[in-house]
N, C-alpha and C positions, 0 to 999 in steps of 0.2 A: 503493502501499499504504499506510496509514496507519500510524499507530507512537503508542502513548501508553505515558505514565513516569509512573508513579505513585510519590510517594516517600512514606515510612510512618518516621512516628517510634513505632521497636518493633519488634516482634520481630513478627511474623503465623506462625497452622499453615503448614503446606503446605495442606490442605484449606480455609482462611483467602480464601490468597492463588489458588487453581481457581477455590474461587466467586467471587473481586471480579476474575481476568481472564476469565470466562465470561461477566459482566455486561456488564464494562466493552465485553464483544467486541459480541454483541448489542442493547446502545446505539453500541455506531458502525454498527453494519451500516445501522441501522434511518435513523440520520439519515445518513449518506453514502449510502447503497444501495447498499454492497461488500456483497460477497461476507467471510460472519465468520470465513473458514478464508482469507485474505488480510488480517484485524487482531492486526497487532503488541501485548501488551502486557511491558510489563516495571517489575516489584511490586523495589523500593529499600527493603530494611529501614535503617530508621537507627536507632543510639545513638540514644534523645534526653537526652541532655546535649548532646549537639550542635546542638538544637536550638531558640531562642530565641525566648518568645511571649507580646507585649505587655512587652518588658523577662528577661520573668522565662525560666530557666532549666531544663529540660524536665525533671522528674525519673523 
């Protein structure tokens, strides 16, 4: 059973999470030859202030 964890800086809408999860499940299913129904996708929204890119904190 494949498991994919996405960590996102900021908030995604429920609709965007559903779209992202669906497309990731499609891709994993295609590449690994597994049933889409067996692909787990977890999306974590994290506060942007907890991320630093290139030494600069995201706003």
